[in-house]
C-alpha positions in Angstrom: -63.0 6.3 11.6 -59.4 7.1 10.6 -58.4 10.7 9.9 -56.7 10.3 6.5 -54.4 13.2 5.6 -53.1 14.1 2.1 -51.5 11.6 -0.3 -47.7 11.3 -0.4 -45.7 9.7 -3.2 -42.7 7.7 -2.1 -40.3 6.7 -4.9 -38.3 3.5 -4.7 -41.0 2.1 -2.5 -39.4 -1.4 -2.1 -36.1 0.1 -0.9 -34.8 -0.1 2.7 -35.2 3.6 3.6 -38.4 4.0 1.7 -40.0 1.1 3.5 -39.5 2.8 6.9 -40.8 6.1 5.4 -43.9 4.4 4.2 -44.6 2.9 7.6 -44.0 6.2 9.3 -46.3 8.1 6.9 -49.1 5.5 7.3 -48.7 5.7 11.1 -49.2 9.5 10.9 -52.4 9.0 8.8 -51.2 9.8 5.3 -52.3 7.9 2.2 -49.2 6.6 0.4 -48.5 5.8 -3.2 -45.2 4.1 -3.7 -43.5 3.8 -7.1 -41.8 0.5 -7.9 -39.8 -0.8 -10.9 -42.0 -3.9 -10.9 -45.4 -4.3 -9.2 -44.3 -7.7 -8.0 -41.9 -5.9 -5.6 -45.0 -4.7 -3.7 -44.9 -8.1 -2.0 -41.6 -7.4 -0.3 -41.0 -6.8 3.4 -42.3 -3.2 3.3 -45.6 -4.1 1.6 -46.3 -7.1 3.8 -45.4 -5.2 7.0 -47.3 -2.0 6.1 -50.4 -3.9 5.1 -50.4 -6.1 8.2 -50.0 -3.1 10.5 -53.0 -1.1 9.3 -56.7 -1.8 9.1 -57.3 0.4 6.1 -55.3 -1.4 3.5 -56.4 0.9 0.7 -54.1 3.7 2.2 -51.1 2.1 0.6 -51.0 1.6 -3.2 -48.2 0.8 -5.6 -47.7 2.4 -9.0 
């Protein structure tokens, strides 16, 4: 069972720097909510990579 820490909000979640922040936070056990201009941007590199790296896909959500 994973030890999930607090929830963190990352703004600009589809951006270059934010994508690396999201992956680092997920690796440390945080639950991440990422804000996007358009929810279709959740299918970008950061979303695909983060979701493929972690078993518990519900730890990353887009708003």
